[in-house]
TIMI-2910 file (N, C-alpha, C, CB; in pm, 1 decimal, decimal comma, always signed):
<rs>
+----------+----------+----------+----------+----------+----------+----------+----------+----------+----------+----------+----------+------+
!      n_x !      n_y !      n_z !     ca_x !     ca_y !     ca_z !      c_x !      c_y !      c_z !     cb_x !     cb_y !     cb_z ! resn !
+----------+----------+----------+----------+----------+----------+----------+----------+----------+----------+----------+----------+------+
! +14565,2 !  +3057,6 !  +1810,0 ! +14442,2 !  +3134,1 !  +1821,6 ! +14479,8 !  +3281,5 !  +1815,3 ! +14364,8 !  +3099,8 !  +1954,0 !  Met !
! +14405,0 !  +3357,8 !  +1740,5 ! +14435,1 !  +3499,1 !  +1726,4 ! +14396,9 !  +3576,8 !  +1852,3 ! +14362,7 !  +3556,4 !  +1605,2 !  Ser !
! +14457,7 !  +3691,7 !  +1866,1 ! +14429,1 !  +3779,0 !  +1980,0 ! +14281,9 !  +3819,5 !  +1981,9 ! +14518,2 !  +3904,1 !  +1975,4 !  Leu !
! +14225,6 !  +3849,0 !  +1866,5 ! +14083,3 !  +3887,5 !  +1858,7 ! +13992,4 !  +3772,8 !  +1901,1 ! +14047,3 !  +3931,9 !  +1715,8 !  Asp !
! +14026,8 !  +3651,7 !  +1860,9 ! +13945,4 !  +3536,2 !  +1896,9 ! +13954,6 !  +3507,3 !  +2047,2 ! +13989,3 !  +3413,0 !  +1816,2 !  Tyr !
! +14073,4 !  +3521,5 !  +2102,3 ! +14090,1 !  +3503,3 !  +2247,0 ! +14004,7 !  +3604,0 !  +2322,1 ! +14238,8 !  +3517,8 !  +2287,8 !  Thr !
! +14009,7 !  +3727,5 !  +2279,3 ! +13929,7 !  +3833,0 !  +2342,8 ! +13780,0 !  +3801,4 !  +2331,7 ! +13960,4 !  +3970,5 !  +2278,0 !  Arg !
! +13735,5 !  +3757,8 !  +2215,7 ! +13595,0 !  +3722,7 !  +2195,0 ! +13552,7 !  +3608,1 !  +2287,0 ! +13570,8 !  +3684,4 !  +2048,4 !  Leu !
! +13637,0 !  +3507,9 !  +2300,2 ! +13603,9 !  +3394,1 !  +2385,7 ! +13593,6 !  +3436,3 !  +2532,7 ! +13709,3 !  +3283,4 !  +2369,7 !  Met !
! +13682,1 !  +3524,2 !  +2577,8 ! +13674,4 !  +3571,6 !  +2715,8 ! +13552,3 !  +3660,7 !  +2737,4 ! +13801,7 !  +3647,6 !  +2752,6 !  Leu !
! +13517,3 !  +3738,7 !  +2638,0 ! +13394,4 !  +3819,6 !  +2647,4 ! +13273,1 !  +3727,8 !  +2658,5 ! +13379,9 !  +3913,9 !  +2523,8 !  Gln !
! +13275,7 !  +3616,1 !  +2587,4 ! +13166,5 !  +3518,7 !  +2594,1 ! +13157,4 !  +3458,0 !  +2733,6 ! +13186,1 !  +3407,7 !  +2489,0 !  Thr !
! +13271,7 !  +3424,2 !  +2792,7 ! +13270,6 !  +3373,8 !  +2930,4 ! +13203,4 !  +3473,0 !  +3024,1 ! +13413,3 !  +3344,9 !  +2978,2 !  Leu !
! +13238,7 !  +3599,0 !  +3009,0 ! +13182,7 !  +3703,8 !  +3095,5 ! +13032,6 !  +3718,6 !  +3071,7 ! +13254,1 !  +3838,7 !  +3070,6 !  Lys !
! +12991,2 !  +3710,2 !  +2947,3 ! +12849,9 !  +3724,0 !  +2912,5 ! +12766,0 !  +3613,1 !  +2976,9 ! +12832,3 !  +3721,8 !  +2760,0 !  Gln !
! +12822,0 !  +3494,0 !  +2985,2 ! +12750,7 !  +3380,0 !  +3043,3 ! +12803,3 !  +3349,5 !  +3183,1 ! +12764,3 !  +3255,8 !  +2953,0 !  Tyr !
! +12819,5 !  +3452,3 !  +3263,3 ! +12880,1 !  +3440,1 !  +3395,5 ! +12802,5 !  +3349,7 !  +3490,9 ! +12893,7 !  +3575,5 !  +3456,5 !  His !
! +12677,0 !  +3323,5 !  +3462,6 ! +12599,6 !  +3234,1 !  +3550,1 ! +12617,1 !  +3087,3 !  +3511,8 ! +12451,5 !  +3271,1 !  +3545,2 !  Lys !
! +12689,4 !  +3062,2 !  +3404,6 ! +12719,0 !  +2925,2 !  +3362,1 ! +12860,7 !  +2889,7 !  +3404,5 ! +12702,0 !  +2908,9 !  +3208,0 !  Ser !
! +12887,0 !  +2761,8 !  +3413,2 ! +13021,3 !  +2715,4 !  +3447,8 ! +13088,7 !  +2666,8 !  +3319,5 ! +13016,6 !  +2601,4 !  +3556,6 !  Asp !
! +13162,0 !  +2759,1 !  +3254,5 ! +13228,3 !  +2729,7 !  +3127,8 ! +13378,1 !  +2741,9 !  +3149,3 ! +13179,6 !  +2825,4 !  +3013,9 !  Ile !
! +13451,0 !  +2646,1 !  +3097,1 ! +13596,7 !  +2649,6 !  +3104,6 ! +13653,5 !  +2643,7 !  +2963,6 ! +13651,4 !  +2532,5 !  +3191,2 !  Thr !
! +13744,0 !  +2736,4 !  +2933,9 ! +13817,4 !  +2733,5 !  +2807,3 ! +13951,2 !  +2666,9 !  +2833,3 ! +13836,3 !  +2877,6 !  +2747,5 !  Leu !
! +13993,9 !  +2583,3 !  +2742,3 ! +14123,1 !  +2517,5 !  +2755,6 ! +14207,8 !  +2551,3 !  +2634,2 ! +14106,8 !  +2363,7 !  +2770,9 !  Thr !
! +14328,8 !  +2598,3 !  +2661,0 ! +14423,1 !  +2631,4 !  +2556,1 ! +14527,6 !  +2521,1 !  +2550,2 ! +14488,7 !  +2770,6 !  +2580,6 !  Phe !
! +14557,5 !  +2475,7 !  +2429,1 ! +14655,2 !  +2368,2 !  +2410,6 ! +14777,2 !  +2420,1 !  +2335,8 ! +14592,2 !  +2249,6 !  +2334,4 !  Thr !
! +14887,1 !  +2347,6 !  +2350,0 ! +15007,1 !  +2383,5 !  +2275,1 ! +15000,8 !  +2320,4 !  +2136,3 ! +15135,2 !  +2338,1 !  +2350,5 !  Asn !
! +15110,8 !  +2329,4 !  +2064,4 ! +15113,6 !  +2278,2 !  +1926,3 ! +15096,6 !  +2126,2 !  +1918,3 ! +15244,2 !  +2317,5 !  +1859,8 !  Glu !
! +15122,9 !  +2056,6 !  +2028,0 ! +15105,8 !  +1911,4 !  +2032,5 ! +14969,8 !  +1872,7 !  +2088,6 ! +15216,0 !  +1847,7 !  +2115,9 !  Glu !
! +14879,7 !  +1968,2 !  +2101,0 ! +14745,4 !  +1949,1 !  +2155,7 ! +14744,3 !  +1905,7 !  +2302,0 ! +14672,2 !  +1847,6 !  +2073,9 !  Asp !
! +14846,9 !  +1944,1 !  +2375,0 ! +14853,4 !  +1918,7 !  +2518,9 ! +14794,8 !  +2041,0 !  +2590,4 ! +15001,8 !  +1890,1 !  +2565,9 !  Val !
! +14697,1 !  +2024,0 !  +2677,8 ! +14638,5 !  +2137,4 !  +2749,7 ! +14744,0 !  +2207,0 !  +2837,0 ! +14519,8 !  +2090,2 !  +2836,9 !  Pro !
! +14750,8 !  +2340,3 !  +2825,3 ! +14848,7 !  +2416,7 !  +2903,5 ! +14785,3 !  +2524,1 !  +2991,2 ! +14948,6 !  +2480,9 !  +2810,9 !  Val !
! +14669,1 !  +2576,6 !  +2950,3 ! +14599,1 !  +2678,7 !  +3028,0 ! +14450,2 !  +2650,4 !  +3029,0 ! +14626,5 !  +2819,1 !  +2971,4 !  Leu !
! +14386,3 !  +2683,7 !  +3139,7 ! +14240,4 !  +2681,3 !  +3143,0 ! +14193,6 !  +2815,9 !  +3197,2 ! +14186,2 !  +2562,0 !  +3230,8 !  Ser !
! +14078,5 !  +2859,3 !  +3150,0 ! +14024,7 !  +2990,4 !  +3189,6 ! +13878,4 !  +2974,6 !  +3227,3 ! +14040,7 !  +3095,4 !  +3075,1 !  Val !
! +13843,8 !  +3033,5 !  +3341,7 ! +13704,6 !  +3036,4 !  +3388,6 ! +13673,2 !  +3179,0 !  +3431,6 ! +13680,8 !  +2934,6 !  +3507,2 !  Arg !
! +13545,8 !  +3213,1 !  +3428,6 ! +13501,7 !  +3343,6 !  +3477,9 ! +13410,3 !  +3318,7 !  +3597,0 ! +13428,3 !  +3426,9 !  +3365,5 !  Tyr !
! +13459,5 !  +3351,9 !  +3715,3 ! +13385,3 !  +3330,8 !  +3839,0 ! +13397,6 !  +3453,8 !  +3928,2 ! +13436,1 !  +3204,8 !  +3912,8 !  Leu !
! +13287,7 !  +3492,5 !  +3990,4 ! +13287,8 !  +3603,0 !  +4087,4 ! +13352,1 !  +3729,2 !  +4031,0 ! +13360,8 !  +3561,2 !  +4214,3 !  Ser !
! +13318,5 !  +3761,0 !  +3906,6 ! +13366,5 !  +3882,5 !  +3839,3 ! +13516,5 !  +3883,5 !  +3810,7 ! +13332,5 !  +4001,8 !  +3922,4 !  Asn !
! +13576,8 !  +3766,2 !  +3804,5 ! +13719,4 !  +3755,8 !  +3773,3 ! +13742,7 !  +3647,4 !  +3669,3 ! +13801,2 !  +3726,4 !  +3900,5 !  Tyr !
! +13839,7 !  +3673,2 !  +3582,1 ! +13890,5 !  +3570,0 !  +3492,7 ! +13999,4 !  +3496,6 !  +3570,3 ! +13945,4 !  +3630,8 !  +3356,3 !  Phe !
! +13986,1 !  +3365,9 !  +3583,8 ! +14084,2 !  +3284,5 !  +3653,4 ! +14156,8 !  +3200,8 !  +3548,7 ! +14017,1 !  +3194,2 !  +3763,0 !  His !
! +14284,4 !  +3230,1 !  +3531,0 ! +14366,5 !  +3161,9 !  +3431,4 ! +14461,0 !  +3068,2 !  +3505,2 ! +14445,9 !  +3264,0 !  +3342,1 !  Val !
! +14445,8 !  +2938,8 !  +3478,0 ! +14524,9 !  +2838,1 !  +3548,7 ! +14628,4 !  +2776,6 !  +3455,1 ! +14433,7 !  +2728,3 !  +3606,9 !  Lys !
! +14753,3 !  +2780,5 !  +3497,8 ! +14859,5 !  +2710,6 !  +3427,1 ! +14847,3 !  +2563,8 !  +3465,0 ! +15002,4 !  +2768,7 !  +3462,3 !  Asn !
! +14818,7 !  +2478,9 !  +3370,4 ! +14792,8 !  +2338,1 !  +3399,2 ! +14918,9 !  +2259,0 !  +3431,3 ! +14723,1 !  +2274,9 !  +3282,7 !  Leu !
! +15035,1 !  +2315,3 !  +3402,3 ! +15160,9 !  +2248,1 !  +3437,5 ! +15199,1 !  +2275,0 !  +3583,0 ! +15274,2 !  +2294,2 !  +3344,3 !  Asn !
! +15178,4 !  +2398,0 !  +3627,3 ! +15220,2 !  +2435,7 !  +3762,7 ! +15103,9 !  +2449,4 !  +3860,3 ! +15296,3 !  +2565,3 !  +3757,9 !  Ser !
! +14982,1 !  +2452,1 !  +3809,4 ! +14859,7 !  +2473,0 !  +3888,9 ! +14848,7 !  +2612,9 !  +3947,5 ! +14853,8 !  +2372,6 !  +4000,8 !  Ser !
! +14931,4 !  +2705,0 !  +3902,7 ! +14924,5 !  +2844,1 !  +3947,6 ! +14806,1 !  +2911,7 !  +3879,0 ! +15057,9 !  +2920,3 !  +3916,7 !  Val !
! +14727,6 !  +2984,6 !  +3958,5 ! +14610,6 !  +3054,7 !  +3906,2 ! +14633,6 !  +3205,3 !  +3917,6 ! +14481,2 !  +3012,4 !  +3982,4 !  Val !
! +14617,4 !  +3273,1 !  +3805,8 ! +14622,6 !  +3419,1 !  +3802,6 ! +14479,5 !  +3468,0 !  +3784,5 ! +14717,4 !  +3472,5 !  +3687,4 !  Glu !
! +14440,5 !  +3571,7 !  +3859,0 ! +14303,7 !  +3624,2 !  +3851,8 ! +14306,2 !  +3768,3 !  +3803,6 ! +14233,4 !  +3614,6 !  +3989,4 !  Ser !
! +14212,5 !  +3798,8 !  +3713,9 ! +14205,4 !  +3931,8 !  +3653,8 ! +14061,3 !  +3980,6 !  +3654,0 ! +14262,1 !  +3930,5 !  +3510,0 !  Tyr !
! +14041,1 !  +4103,2 !  +3699,4 ! +13906,9 !  +4160,4 !  +3699,1 ! +13873,3 !  +4222,9 !  +3564,3 ! +13893,5 !  +4264,6 !  +3809,5 !  Ser !
! +13974,9 !  +4252,8 !  +3484,9 ! +13955,1 !  +4315,8 !  +3354,6 ! +13993,4 !  +4220,4 !  +3241,4 ! +14037,2 !  +4445,3 !  +3345,0 !  Glu !
! +13927,8 !  +4238,7 !  +3128,9 ! +13946,9 !  +4153,0 !  +3012,0 ! +14087,8 !  +4161,1 !  +2953,6 ! +13846,9 !  +4189,5 !  +2906,0 !  Leu !
! +14135,1 !  +4282,3 !  +2927,4 ! +14260,1 !  +4297,1 !  +2852,4 ! +14383,7 !  +4243,5 !  +2925,0 ! +14281,4 !  +4441,5 !  +2820,2 !  Tyr !
! +14398,5 !  +4263,0 !  +3054,4 ! +14512,5 !  +4199,4 !  +3122,1 ! +14506,3 !  +4046,5 !  +3116,1 ! +14517,9 !  +4244,4 !  +3267,7 !  Pro !
! +14386,6 !  +3990,5 !  +3121,9 ! +14371,5 !  +3845,0 !  +3111,5 ! +14413,0 !  +3797,4 !  +2972,2 ! +14225,2 !  +3802,8 !  +3141,5 !  Ala !
! +14369,1 !  +3867,7 !  +2870,2 ! +14405,9 !  +3831,9 !  +2731,9 ! +14556,9 !  +3843,1 !  +2713,9 ! +14332,4 !  +3923,3 !  +2629,3 !  Val !
! +14616,0 !  +3951,1 !  +2766,3 ! +14761,1 !  +3968,7 !  +2755,0 ! +14836,3 !  +3854,7 !  +2822,5 ! +14803,4 !  +4102,3 !  +2816,2 !  Asp !
! +14791,6 !  +3814,8 !  +2940,3 ! +14856,7 !  +3706,1 !  +3012,0 ! +14846,9 !  +3575,3 !  +2932,2 ! +14793,8 !  +3689,0 !  +3151,7 !  Tyr !
! +14729,8 !  +3548,2 !  +2878,5 ! +14710,5 !  +3426,1 !  +2799,3 ! +14800,9 !  +3427,4 !  +2676,2 ! +14562,4 !  +3411,5 !  +2756,6 !  Ile !
! +14800,3 !  +3536,3 !  +2604,4 ! +14882,1 !  +3545,1 !  +2483,5 ! +15029,9 !  +3531,0 !  +2516,8 ! +14856,7 !  +3677,7 !  +2411,1 !  Glu !
! +15073,9 !  +3597,8 !  +2621,6 ! +15214,6 !  +3588,7 !  +2662,8 ! +15248,8 !  +3445,1 !  +2702,6 ! +15243,7 !  +3685,7 !  +2780,6 !  His !
! +15162,6 !  +3382,3 !  +2777,6 ! +15186,0 !  +3243,9 !  +2821,6 ! +15191,3 !  +3148,7 !  +2703,6 ! +15076,9 !  +3199,2 !  +2919,1 !  Ser !
! +15103,9 !  +3168,3 !  +2607,4 ! +15101,5 !  +3078,0 !  +2491,8 ! +15226,8 !  +3095,2 !  +2406,3 ! +14975,9 !  +3103,0 !  +2406,6 !  Met !
! +15277,5 !  +3216,1 !  +2394,5 ! +15401,5 !  +3238,4 !  +2319,4 ! +15516,1 !  +3167,5 !  +2391,0 ! +15431,6 !  +3391,3 !  +2304,2 !  Val !
! +15522,1 !  +3179,6 !  +2522,5 ! +15627,7 !  +3112,1 !  +2598,1 ! +15617,9 !  +2960,9 !  +2583,8 ! +15620,8 !  +3151,0 !  +2745,5 !  Leu !
! +15495,5 !  +2906,9 !  +2583,3 ! +15477,0 !  +2762,1 !  +2571,8 ! +15525,3 !  +2709,9 !  +2436,6 ! +15329,8 !  +2725,9 !  +2592,0 !  Lys !
! +15509,4 !  +2790,2 !  +2332,2 ! +15551,3 !  +2743,8 !  +2199,8 ! +15702,3 !  +2753,8 !  +2183,4 ! +15481,3 !  +2824,5 !  +2090,2 !  Thr !
! +15767,5 !  +2836,6 !  +2265,8 ! +15912,1 !  +2850,1 !  +2256,3 ! +15985,9 !  +2744,2 !  +2337,1 ! +15953,7 !  +2987,3 !  +2302,2 !  Leu !
! +15918,8 !  +2681,0 !  +2430,3 ! +15985,6 !  +2583,2 !  +2517,5 ! +16006,1 !  +2452,2 !  +2443,7 ! +15903,9 !  +2559,3 !  +2646,2 !  Ile !
+----------+----------+----------+----------+----------+----------+----------+----------+----------+----------+----------+----------+------+
</rs>
């Protein structure tokens, strides 16, 4: 997924903040590795392997974390 598309999808989550929408990112084998939700003015990015959740109040740090995580997942 491109950086622009990731940013657009997170902007969409924020736009529909009253809905419960979860984005799921998969690796090259279509195994889910990250999920993202927008709740209480924060992007919550969950690593599905470790269950660790990172929370971001701003869009760009969340996008950076997702992109960095996805690059690491493809290298493993």
